[in-house]
TILO-153292 format. One record per atom (N, C-alpha, C, O): residue in one letter; x, y, z. Coordinates in steps of 0.1 Angstrom, whole numbers, padded with zeros to 4 digits, always signed. Layout:
% TILO-153292
AXYZ ...
% end
This chain:
% TILO-153292
M+0090+0219-1460 M+0103+0227-1466 M+0095+0223-1483 M+0090+0212-1486 A+0095+0231-1487 A+0089+0231-1503 A+0098+0222-1514 A+0110+0222-1513 T+0093+0217-1522 T+0098+0207-1533 T+0097+0215-1543 T+0088+0223-1545 R+0109+0213-1553 R+0108+0221-1564 R+0105+0215-1576 R+0111+0204-1578 T+0095+0220-1587 T+0091+0208-1593 T+0105+0209-1608 T+0114+0218-1609 P+0103+0200-1614 P+0118+0199-1623 P+0109+0205-1640 P+0097+0205-1644 P+0119+0209-1644 P+0119+0215-1655 P+0112+0202-1664 P+0116+0191-1663 D+0102+0206-1673 D+0095+0197-1686 D+0108+0194-1698 D+0111+0200-1709 Q+0113+0183-1692 Q+0125+0178-1702 Q+0124+0181-1718 Q+0130+0189-1725 P+0109+0170-1722 P+0109+0171-1736 P+0102+0183-1743 P+0100+0183-1755 S+0098+0198-1733 S+0098+0210-1740 S+0111+0220-1740 S+0114+0229-1747 S+0120+0214-1726 S+0134+0220-1731 S+0142+0214-1744 S+0148+0221-1751 I+0140+0202-1747 I+0148+0192-1757 I+0149+0199-1773 I+0158+0200-1781 K+0129+0205-1771 K+0123+0211-1783 K+0129+0218-1785 K+0135+0218-1796 W+0131+0233-1772 W+0137+0245-1772 W+0149+0245-1782 W+0152+0250-1792 V+0154+0238-1774 V+0170+0236-1780 V+0172+0232-1795 V+0181+0236-1802 A+0163+0225-1799 A+0164+0218-1811 A+0159+0228-1821 A+0163+0227-1833 L+0147+0238-1816 L+0142+0245-1827 L+0156+0257-1828 L+0159+0262-1839 S+0162+0259-1816 S+0171+0272-1817 S+0185+0269-1823 S+0193+0277-1826 W+0186+0256-1824 W+0198+0250-1831 W+0189+0251-1851 W+0195+0257-1859 I+0181+0246-1852 I+0176+0243-1866 I+0177+0261-1874 I+0179+0264-1886 A+0173+0271-1860 A+0173+0286-1864 A+0190+0289-1868 A+0195+0291-1879 V+0195+0288-1859 V+0209+0293-1864 V+0214+0285-1875 V+0221+0290-1883 G+0211+0273-1877 G+0213+0262-1894 G+0209+0275-1904 G+0216+0280-1912 S+0196+0278-1902 S+0190+0280-1912 S+0194+0292-1915 S+0190+0295-1927 V+0202+0304-1907 V+0206+0315-1904 V+0218+0313-1915 V+0221+0319-1926 F+0224+0302-1908 F+0238+0303-1916 F+0238+0295-1932 F+0247+0296-1940 G+0228+0287-1934 G+0229+0284-1944 G+0222+0295-1955 G+0226+0296-1967 I+0211+0304-1950 I+0209+0315-1963 I+0224+0322-1962 I+0229+0325-1973 L+0231+0325-1951 L+0245+0333-1955 L+0254+0325-1962 L+0262+0331-1970 F+0255+0315-1961 F+0262+0304-1973 F+0254+0309-1987 F+0261+0314-1995 I+0243+0307-1990 I+0237+0301-2001 I+0242+0318-2004 I+0246+0319-2016 L+0242+0330-1996 L+0241+0344-2006 L+0253+0345-2012 L+0255+0349-2023 I+0267+0341-1998 I+0281+0343-2002 I+0283+0338-2013 I+0285+0345-2023 F+0281+0321-2015 F+0287+0312-2024 F+0278+0313-2033 F+0284+0310-2044 F+0263+0315-2036 F+0255+0312-2050 F+0255+0328-2051 F+0244+0331-2056 A+0263+0340-2048 A+0253+0353-2052 A+0249+0354-2067 A+0259+0355-2074 P+0239+0355-2074 P+0243+0354-2086 P+0250+0367-2097 P+0247+0379-2094 A+0256+0364-2106 A+0262+0374-2115 A+0256+0385-2115 A+0263+0394-2117 Q+0242+0388-2115 Q+0237+0401-2116 Q+0240+0412-2104 Q+0238+0425-2105 W+0244+0404-2093 W+0251+0416-2084 W+0261+0421-2088 W+0262+0434-2087 L+0272+0415-2094 L+0282+0418-2100 L+0281+0431-2108 L+0287+0441-2108 S+0269+0425-2117 S+0269+0435-2129 S+0262+0448-2123 S+0266+0458-2128 D+0253+0449-2115 D+0246+0457-2110 D+0258+0468-2102 D+0257+0480-2106 Y+0265+0466-2095 Y+0276+0472-2088 Y+0287+0476-2096 Y+0292+0487-2094 V+0291+0465-2107 V+0300+0475-2116 V+0296+0487-2124 V+0303+0497-2126 A+0280+0484-2129 A+0275+0496-2134 A+0273+0508-2125 A+0275+0518-2131 D+0270+0508-2113 D+0267+0519-2104 D+0284+0524-2101 D+0286+0536-2101 A+0292+0518-2099 A+0309+0523-2096 A+0312+0531-2107 A+0315+0542-2105 S+0310+0527-2122 S+0319+0534-2132 S+0306+0541-2136 S+0308+0545-2148 E+0294+0544-2133 E+0284+0557-2131 E+0279+0551-2150 E+0276+0559-2159 D+0280+0536-2153 D+0274+0530-2164 D+0283+0530-2174 D+0280+0523-2183 R+0295+0538-2173 R+0308+0535-2184 R+0309+0519-2187 R+0309+0517-2199 I+0310+0509-2180 I+0313+0495-2180 I+0302+0490-2176 I+0297+0492-2165 L+0295+0479-2186 L+0284+0473-2186 L+0284+0457-2186 L+0288+0451-2196 L+0281+0452-2177 L+0282+0438-2177 L+0268+0431-2182 L+0260+0428-2174 M+0266+0429-2197 M+0253+0424-2202 M+0250+0411-2201 M+0257+0403-2206 A+0239+0408-2194 A+0235+0393-2198 A+0243+0384-2190 A+0245+0373-2194 P+0247+0388-2178 P+0251+0384-2165 P+0250+0367-2167 P+0238+0364-2168 Q+0257+0357-2168 Q+0255+0341-2162 Q+0265+0338-2150 Q+0275+0344-2147 G+0260+0330-2143 G+0269+0321-2131 G+0264+0330-2118 G+0254+0337-2115 T+0277+0328-2113 T+0277+0334-2097 T+0287+0349-2096 T+0293+0351-2106 V+0287+0355-2088 V+0295+0365-2083 V+0312+0359-2084 V+0320+0366-2089 W+0314+0345-2077 W+0325+0340-2080 W+0331+0331-2092 W+0343+0328-2093 N+0322+0326-2100 N+0324+0320-2115 N+0311+0322-2125 N+0301+0314-2126 G+0314+0336-2132 G+0305+0339-2140 G+0314+0344-2158 G+0325+0342-2163 S+0304+0349-2160 S+0304+0358-2174 S+0296+0365-2179 S+0284+0362-2177 A+0300+0375-2188 A+0291+0384-2194 A+0292+0389-2205 A+0302+0384-2210 Q+0286+0397-2212 Q+0290+0405-2223 Q+0295+0419-2217 Q+0290+0424-2206 V+0304+0425-2223 V+0311+0437-2218 V+0303+0449-2226 V+0306+0448-2238 K+0298+0456-2225 K+0298+0473-2231 K+0307+0483-2227 K+0312+0484-2215 L+0308+0490-2236 L+0314+0506-2230 L+0303+0517-2231 L+0297+0518-2241 G+0300+0525-2222 G+0292+0535-2224 G+0298+0546-2223 G+0310+0546-2221 A+0291+0557-2223 A+0295+0569-2224 A+0290+0580-2208 A+0291+0592-2207 G+0283+0567-2198 G+0279+0576-2190 G+0261+0572-2186 G+0255+0567-2194 K+0257+0575-2177 K+0241+0574-2172 K+0236+0587-2182 K+0239+0599-2184 G+0222+0575-2187 G+0216+0586-2196 G+0218+0586-2210 G+0210+0590-2218 S+0234+0581-2214 S+0236+0581-2229 S+0230+0569-2236 S+0226+0558-2230 L+0230+0572-2249 L+0228+0557-2256 L+0238+0556-2266 L+0235+0552-2277 D+0249+0560-2262 D+0263+0555-2269 D+0270+0541-2261 D+0277+0541-2250 Q+0267+0532-2268 Q+0273+0519-2263 Q+0286+0511-2273 Q+0287+0512-2285 A+0290+0507-2270 A+0301+0495-2280 A+0305+0482-2271 A+0313+0481-2262 A+0298+0474-2277 A+0304+0459-2274 A+0317+0451-2274 A+0324+0454-2284 L+0323+0443-2266 L+0330+0437-2270 L+0328+0425-2274 L+0320+0419-2267 S+0334+0417-2286 S+0329+0405-2292 S+0330+0396-2281 S+0337+0398-2271 G+0322+0384-2283 G+0325+0374-2271 G+0318+0379-2258 G+0310+0388-2256 R+0321+0371-2252 R+0319+0373-2232 R+0333+0371-2226 R+0342+0364-2231 L+0331+0379-2214 L+0342+0381-2205 L+0341+0372-2196 L+0330+0372-2190 L+0351+0362-2190 L+0348+0351-2182 L+0355+0355-2170 L+0364+0362-2173 W+0353+0354-2153 W+0358+0355-2147 W+0357+0346-2138 W+0348+0338-2140 K+0367+0344-2124 K+0365+0336-2114 K+0375+0345-2102 K+0387+0349-2101 L+0362+0343-2092 L+0372+0348-2079 L+0369+0341-2071 L+0359+0335-2069 R+0385+0340-2062 R+0390+0329-2053 R+0394+0337-2041 R+0398+0348-2041 P+0392+0330-2032 P+0399+0331-2023 P+0413+0328-2016 P+0414+0317-2012 S+0422+0336-2014 S+0439+0332-2011 S+0441+0337-2000 S+0433+0345-1995 W+0456+0333-1994 W+0458+0336-1981 W+0465+0354-1981 W+0470+0360-1972 Q+0462+0357-1993 Q+0465+0368-1991 Q+0451+0377-1989 Q+0451+0387-1981 G+0443+0375-1994 G+0427+0380-2000 G+0419+0374-2010 G+0413+0363-2008 F+0418+0378-2017 F+0412+0369-2031 F+0416+0375-2047 F+0418+0387-2049 V+0417+0368-2056 V+0421+0367-2068 V+0408+0369-2077 V+0397+0363-2075 L+0411+0379-2088 L+0404+0381-2097 L+0409+0371-2111 L+0419+0374-2117 T+0403+0364-2115 T+0412+0361-2128 T+0398+0361-2140 T+0388+0354-2142 L+0404+0372-2147 L+0397+0374-2164 L+0402+0367-2175 L+0414+0363-2177 Q+0393+0366-2181 Q+0397+0361-2196 Q+0384+0365-2205 Q+0373+0366-2200 A+0386+0368-2220 A+0379+0370-2228 A+0383+0362-2242 A+0394+0358-2245 E+0375+0361-2247 E+0371+0355-2263 E+0382+0361-2271 E+0392+0355-2276 C+0380+0373-2271 C+0387+0384-2280 C+0400+0391-2278 C+0406+0395-2287 C+0403+0391-2266 C+0415+0398-2261 C+0422+0392-2245 C+0432+0397-2240 I+0417+0383-2242 I+0424+0382-2228 I+0427+0368-2231 I+0418+0360-2227 S+0434+0363-2235 S+0439+0349-2239 S+0442+0341-2233 S+0440+0329-2234 K+0450+0350-2222 K+0459+0343-2212 K+0449+0351-2197 K+0444+0362-2196 P+0449+0339-2187 P+0444+0344-2173 P+0450+0359-2171 P+0460+0363-2176 W+0444+0363-2164 W+0447+0378-2160 W+0441+0382-2148 W+0429+0385-2147 D+0456+0382-2136 D+0450+0380-2124 D+0450+0393-2116 D+0459+0402-2119 W+0442+0395-2109 W+0437+0406-2100 W+0437+0406-2085 W+0426+0403-2080 L+0449+0408-2075 L+0447+0403-2061 L+0440+0418-2053 L+0443+0430-2053 I+0430+0412-2047 I+0425+0420-2040 I+0426+0417-2023 I+0422+0407-2016 T+0435+0429-2020 T+0440+0425-2006 T+0433+0440-1997 T+0428+0451-2002 A+0434+0434-1981 A+0432+0449-1976 A+0439+0450-1962 A+0441+0440-1954 G+0445+0462-1959 G+0457+0465-1955 G+0451+0479-1949 G+0440+0485-1951 L+0462+0482-1942 L+0457+0490-1929 L+0452+0504-1935 L+0444+0512-1930 Q+0460+0506-1948 Q+0452+0518-1950 Q+0443+0519-1962 Q+0439+0529-1969 G+0441+0507-1964 G+0425+0504-1972 G+0429+0495-1979 G+0440+0490-1978 P+0415+0488-1991 P+0419+0480-2001 P+0425+0485-2011 P+0427+0497-2014 R+0431+0474-2016 R+0444+0474-2027 R+0439+0465-2034 R+0433+0455-2029 I+0442+0468-2050 I+0443+0460-2058 I+0454+0458-2071 I+0456+0466-2080 N+0460+0449-2070 N+0473+0448-2076 N+0473+0438-2093 N+0475+0426-2092 I+0471+0442-2102 I+0471+0436-2116 I+0480+0434-2119 I+0489+0443-2120 S+0482+0419-2121 S+0495+0410-2128 S+0499+0420-2143 S+0492+0428-2149 D+0514+0416-2146 D+0520+0425-2152 D+0516+0422-2166 D+0510+0411-2167 I+0517+0428-2179 I+0514+0420-2191 I+0528+0432-2198 I+0530+0444-2199 N+0536+0417-2203 N+0546+0426-2209 N+0545+0429-2224 N+0535+0426-2230 Q+0556+0435-2230 Q+0552+0442-2236 Q+0556+0433-2251 Q+0550+0436-2261 S+0563+0424-2250 S+0567+0414-2260 S+0550+0406-2262 S+0544+0402-2272 E+0546+0406-2252 E+0528+0398-2256 E+0522+0410-2248 E+0524+0410-2236 P+0516+0419-2253 P+0507+0431-2249 P+0492+0424-2250 P+0492+0413-2255 M+0483+0429-2245 M+0467+0426-2247 M+0460+0433-2260 M+0455+0444-2259 I+0460+0429-2266 I+0451+0435-2280 I+0437+0440-2277 I+0429+0431-2275 W+0433+0451-2277 W+0417+0455-2278 W+0417+0463-2293 W+0426+0471-2296 P+0404+0460-2301 P+0398+0466-2311 P+0396+0484-2307 P+0390+0489-2298 S+0404+0490-2316 S+0399+0506-2311 S+0385+0508-2314 S+0382+0518-2308 A+0374+0502-2322 A+0361+0502-2323 A+0354+0503-2307 A+0344+0510-2306 L+0359+0497-2297 L+0355+0498-2289 L+0352+0512-2280 L+0344+0514-2271 L+0362+0523-2286 L+0364+0535-2278 L+0348+0543-2285 L+0345+0554-2279 S+0342+0540-2291 S+0332+0545-2296 S+0320+0548-2287 S+0311+0557-2288 G+0321+0536-2278 G+0306+0539-2271 G+0313+0545-2259 G+0307+0541-2248 L+0322+0552-2258 L+0326+0563-2249 L+0319+0576-2253 L+0318+0584-2244 G+0314+0581-2264 G+0304+0587-2265 G+0313+0598-2273 G+0323+0593-2279 T+0308+0616-2273 T+0321+0622-2282 T+0332+0621-2274 T+0332+0619-2262 P+0345+0624-2285 P+0345+0625-2298 P+0343+0614-2307 P+0341+0614-2320 W+0343+0600-2297 W+0350+0588-2301 W+0341+0583-2314 W+0346+0577-2323 N+0331+0585-2313 N+0318+0582-2319 N+0318+0586-2332 N+0313+0580-2342 T+0325+0598-2333 T+0326+0609-2344 T+0341+0602-2353 T+0342+0599-2365 L+0347+0601-2348 L+0358+0600-2353 L+0357+0583-2361 L+0364+0581-2371 E+0348+0571-2355 E+0352+0558-2358 E+0364+0554-2361 E+0368+0551-2372 L+0371+0555-2350 L+0386+0549-2354 L+0384+0533-2353 L+0378+0525-2346 Q+0394+0532-2365 Q+0397+0517-2364 Q+0413+0514-2363 Q+0420+0524-2363 G+0418+0503-2362 G+0429+0498-2353 G+0433+0490-2344 G+0425+0481-2341 N+0447+0489-2335 N+0444+0478-2326 N+0451+0491-2314 N+0457+0501-2316 L+0448+0485-2304 L+0451+0490-2292 L+0455+0480-2282 L+0446+0474-2277 S+0469+0477-2279 S+0480+0468-2272 S+0483+0478-2260 S+0486+0490-2259 L+0480+0467-2251 L+0480+0473-2239 L+0490+0463-2231 L+0489+0450-2230 S+0504+0473-2222 S+0513+0465-2217 S+0510+0469-2202 S+0501+0477-2203 T+0512+0467-2190 T+0514+0472-2178 T+0523+0468-2170 T+0527+0458-2174 Q+0530+0474-2156 Q+0542+0469-2152 Q+0539+0475-2137 Q+0539+0487-2136 Q+0537+0467-2127 Q+0539+0470-2115 Q+0522+0480-2111 Q+0521+0487-2101 L+0512+0479-2119 L+0498+0486-2120 L+0492+0480-2106 L+0496+0469-2101 A+0482+0491-2099 A+0477+0485-2090 A+0467+0501-2082 A+0472+0512-2084 F+0457+0501-2077 F+0450+0509-2075 F+0452+0504-2054 F+0453+0494-2047 Q+0451+0517-2052 Q+0453+0518-2036 Q+0435+0526-2033 Q+0430+0534-2041 W+0431+0522-2020 W+0419+0531-2019 W+0425+0545-2007 W+0433+0541-1998 S+0423+0552-2007 S+0430+0565-2000 S+0421+0573-2000 S+0415+0577-2011 Q+0418+0579-1986 Q+0409+0591-1986 Q+0396+0593-1995 Q+0394+0602-2003 G+0390+0583-1992 G+0375+0583-1999 G+0378+0579-2019 G+0369+0579-2028 Q+0391+0576-2021 Q+0393+0575-2036 Q+0401+0563-2041 Q+0407+0558-2031 W+0402+0559-2049 W+0411+0547-2054 W+0423+0560-2061 W+0421+0570-2068 D+0433+0555-2056 D+0446+0561-2065 D+0456+0548-2072 D+0460+0538-2067 L+0457+0554-2083 L+0467+0544-2093 L+0482+0544-2088 L+0487+0553-2082 V+0487+0534-2091 V+0499+0532-2089 V+0508+0523-2099 V+0502+0513-2104 G+0522+0526-2103 G+0526+0516-2113 G+0524+0524-2128 G+0520+0535-2128 H+0527+0518-2140 H+0529+0525-2151 H+0519+0510-2163 H+0517+0498-2161 A+0515+0520-2172 A+0508+0514-2184 A+0515+0522-2192 A+0520+0533-2190 Q+0513+0513-2207 Q+0515+0517-2219 Q+0504+0513-2230 Q+0501+0501-2234 L+0500+0521-2233 L+0487+0522-2246 L+0494+0522-2262 L+0495+0534-2266 D+0497+0515-2269 D+0501+0517-2283 D+0490+0517-2293 D+0487+0506-2296 A+0484+0528-2299 A+0474+0530-2308 A+0481+0526-2322 A+0486+0534-2329 T+0481+0515-2325 T+0489+0514-2342 T+0479+0509-2352 T+0470+0501-2351 N+0485+0520-2365 N+0478+0519-2375 N+0463+0521-2377 N+0455+0515-2385 M+0462+0532-2367 M+0448+0540-2367 M+0444+0547-2379 M+0452+0554-2385 S+0430+0544-2382 S+0426+0555-2393 S+0409+0557-2386 S+0403+0552-2377 T+0406+0565-2394 T+0391+0575-2390 T+0383+0579-2402 T+0388+0585-2412 S+0370+0574-2402 S+0361+0580-2409 S+0362+0594-2418 S+0357+0597-2429 L+0370+0601-2409 L+0369+0615-2413 L+0383+0618-2422 L+0387+0629-2423 S+0389+0606-2426 S+0400+0607-2434 S+0402+0600-2445 S+0400+0589-2443 T+0408+0603-2461 T+0410+0595-2468 T+0422+0583-2466 T+0422+0572-2470 I+0432+0592-2457 I+0444+0586-2453 I+0443+0575-2447 I+0433+0576-2440 K+0448+0564-2446 K+0446+0550-2441 K+0457+0544-2441 K+0460+0540-2452 P+0467+0542-2432 P+0463+0547-2417 P+0467+0562-2414 P+0476+0567-2420 I+0461+0568-2405 I+0470+0583-2401 I+0483+0582-2398 I+0492+0588-2403 G+0483+0573-2388 G+0494+0569-2375 G+0496+0561-2367 G+0487+0553-2369 S+0503+0557-2359 S+0504+0549-2345 S+0506+0562-2337 S+0509+0574-2341 Y+0502+0555-2324 Y+0508+0565-2313 Y+0506+0560-2300 Y+0498+0551-2298 R+0511+0565-2293 R+0518+0557-2274 R+0510+0567-2264 R+0509+0579-2266 F+0504+0560-2254 F+0500+0568-2242 F+0510+0558-2231 F+0512+0545-2230 M+0513+0568-2224 M+0524+0563-2215 M+0515+0568-2199 M+0510+0579-2197 L+0515+0560-2191 L+0506+0563-2176 L+0512+0559-2166 L+0511+0547-2162 H+0518+0569-2159 H+0523+0569-2148 H+0518+0571-2135 H+0519+0583-2130 G+0513+0561-2128 G+0508+0565-2112 G+0514+0572-2104 G+0526+0576-2106 G+0505+0577-2092 G+0515+0586-2084 G+0502+0593-2078 G+0491+0587-2081 Q+0501+0604-2069 Q+0493+0613-2063 Q+0484+0617-2072 Q+0472+0616-2072 S+0494+0624-2083 S+0487+0629-2092 S+0491+0621-2108 S+0500+0626-2114 P+0486+0613-2112 P+0489+0606-2122 P+0489+0610-2136 P+0479+0615-2140 Y+0501+0607-2144 Y+0506+0616-2153 Y+0505+0609-2167 Y+0510+0598-2169 L+0499+0616-2178 L+0496+0611-2189 L+0507+0620-2200 L+0508+0632-2202 Q+0513+0606-2206 Q+0519+0615-2217 Q+0514+0608-2233 Q+0510+0596-2234 L+0513+0618-2244 L+0513+0610-2258 L+0521+0615-2266 L+0525+0627-2266 S+0523+0605-2274 S+0538+0604-2285 S+0535+0600-2298 S+0527+0591-2297 T+0537+0602-2307 T+0533+0600-2320 T+0550+0590-2325 T+0562+0593-2324 L+0543+0576-2329 L+0552+0566-2333 L+0557+0567-2349 L+0569+0565-2354 E+0545+0570-2357 E+0549+0573-2374 E+0535+0578-2378 E+0524+0577-2371 G+0538+0584-2388 G+0525+0588-2396 G+0523+0598-2400 G+0531+0607-2397 S+0512+0604-2407 S+0511+0613-2418 S+0503+0627-2404 S+0505+0639-2406 L+0497+0622-2392 L+0493+0633-2384 L+0501+0627-2369 L+0502+0617-2363 Q+0506+0641-2368 Q+0515+0638-2359 Q+0508+0646-2346 Q+0502+0656-2348 M+0509+0641-2334 M+0503+0643-2324 M+0512+0645-2306 M+0518+0634-2304 K+0513+0652-2298 K+0518+0650-2286 K+0515+0660-2276 K+0511+0671-2277 G+0519+0654-2265 G+0507+0659-2254 G+0509+0650-2237 G+0513+0639-2235 T+0505+0661-2229 T+0510+0659-2217 T+0490+0658-2209 T+0479+0660-2214 G+0496+0653-2195 G+0484+0655-2190 G+0484+0650-2174 G+0493+0643-2169 R+0474+0654-2167 R+0476+0652-2151 R+0461+0648-2148 R+0452+0653-2155 W+0459+0639-2136 W+0448+0639-2130 W+0446+0649-2116 W+0456+0650-2108 V+0436+0656-2115 V+0436+0662-2103 V+0424+0663-2100 V+0415+0666-2107 N+0421+0661-2089 N+0407+0658-2082 N+0399+0649-2091 N+0388+0653-2095 R+0405+0636-2093 R+0399+0625-2103 R+0393+0632-2118 R+0384+0625-2123 K+0398+0643-2125 K+0394+0653-2139 K+0407+0651-2143 K+0417+0653-2136 L+0406+0646-2155 L+0421+0647-2167 L+0422+0665-2171 L+0414+0672-2176 N+0435+0669-2167 N+0440+0683-2177 N+0449+0679-2187 N+0460+0676-2183 F+0446+0679-2198 F+0452+0674-2207 F+0453+0684-2217 F+0443+0689-2222 V+0467+0687-2222 V+0473+0699-2233 V+0481+0692-2245 V+0491+0685-2243 G+0475+0694-2256 G+0482+0685-2269 G+0485+0695-2278 G+0485+0707-2276 E+0488+0689-2290 E+0487+0697-2303 E+0490+0684-2312 E+0496+0673-2308 A+0487+0686-2324 A+0483+0679-2336 A+0487+0685-2350 A+0483+0696-2353 K+0494+0681-2356 K+0498+0686-2370 K+0500+0677-2384 K+0508+0667-2385 A+0494+0682-2391 A+0498+0669-2402 A+0513+0675-2409 A+0519+0685-2407 Q+0515+0661-2417 Q+0529+0665-2423 Q+0525+0675-2436 Q+0514+0674-2440 S+0532+0680-2440 S+0531+0690-2450 S+0521+0686-2465 S+0512+0691-2471 D+0529+0675-2465 D+0522+0670-2479 D+0509+0664-2473 D+0503+0657-2482 R+0505+0663-2465 R+0487+0654-2463 R+0481+0663-2453 R+0473+0658-2445 A+0484+0680-2453 A+0477+0688-2448 A+0464+0692-2453 A+0458+0699-2445 D+0459+0690-2465 D+0445+0692-2471 D+0435+0679-2467 D+0423+0680-2465 A+0446+0665-2467 A+0436+0652-2465 A+0433+0655-2452 A+0421+0652-2449 L+0438+0658-2445 L+0437+0658-2432 L+0430+0674-2422 L+0430+0676-2410 A+0426+0682-2432 A+0421+0695-2427 A+0411+0689-2417 A+0413+0689-2405 N+0398+0685-2424 N+0385+0680-2414 N+0386+0675-2403 N+0379+0679-2394 L+0397+0665-2402 L+0399+0657-2390 L+0405+0666-2381 L+0400+0667-2370 L+0414+0674-2384 L+0421+0685-2377 L+0412+0697-2369 L+0413+0701-2357 N+0402+0700-2381 N+0392+0712-2374 N+0384+0705-2362 N+0383+0713-2353 I+0376+0689-2360 I+0371+0685-2355 I+0378+0685-2338 I+0374+0690-2328 I+0392+0676-2340 I+0400+0671-2326 I+0403+0684-2319 I+0402+0686-2307 G+0407+0694-2328 G+0409+0706-2315 G+0408+0721-2324 G+0404+0722-2335 I+0413+0729-2315 I+0411+0744-2321 I+0424+0748-2330 I+0434+0743-2326 R+0426+0753-2337 R+0432+0757-2350 R+0439+0771-2344 R+0433+0781-2339 D+0455+0768-2346 D+0465+0779-2342 D+0474+0778-2353 D+0484+0771-2352 G+0472+0786-2365 G+0480+0785-2374 G+0481+0768-2382 G+0470+0762-2384 E+0493+0762-2386 E+0493+0746-2390 E+0486+0739-2379 E+0476+0733-2382 R+0489+0739-2369 R+0485+0730-2357 R+0473+0735-2350 R+0468+0747-2350 V+0469+0722-2343 V+0456+0723-2337 V+0461+0717-2320 V+0468+0708-2316 I+0453+0729-2312 I+0454+0725-2296 I+0446+0719-2294 I+0435+0722-2299 I+0447+0709-2288 I+0437+0699-2280 I+0436+0700-2268 I+0447+0698-2262 K+0426+0703-2259 K+0423+0706-2246 K+0411+0694-2241 K+0402+0691-2249 I+0412+0688-2227 I+0405+0678-2221 I+0404+0685-2209 I+0399+0681-2199 
% end
């Protein structure tokens, strides 16, 4: 009867040890990639997703805890850009619901602003914490010049006060749908195209849904504006009108000629 040769135990132990080292190395690399991913990766993703309309410049730190200077741009290939003063700071942390992204900015976001990112049966969803009208978030209107025409021509000055209620983004059928409400008050606005300063204060109301709805109204001022619009297939169809107070018509004539098409005393605005 033939006898079986026992396996070489030192070789077997060496093979097992090498296997565990390989597995440990893979998990170690994955751990480093996940938890120490550079902030530059987030910067590249935001630029691609926004088609270079939102740029995170000079990023520092990691995807999980970092900062960058924010610039608004007019899109790929455009040289129009406007920078937010100071830096935007972010922290991304896991929670029992998903992930929480907390934003703060030296100029505009004094209190932590939380974005809850969850995954559901209908796809990912981003819920944005409310901003009360009594304590709105204040943004400089000069930032709009980075969006290109006509903002860079208007050179607006004034404050943009943002408040939100149950604002969220829901991924559906290959695109983000807007849910909830947002209000943007443009107060004490002035422009280089008019000697009247300010020309007025205005309110933009945004209502989410399958076809998000935008409404423009005048709070006060020499330049009266109103209009409505809807997003259809991710494109805004907006129709409004602007009209100067009778005693300010001459001083606002140049501005009216630029923002729309003349129709008697009023100007038709279409986007």
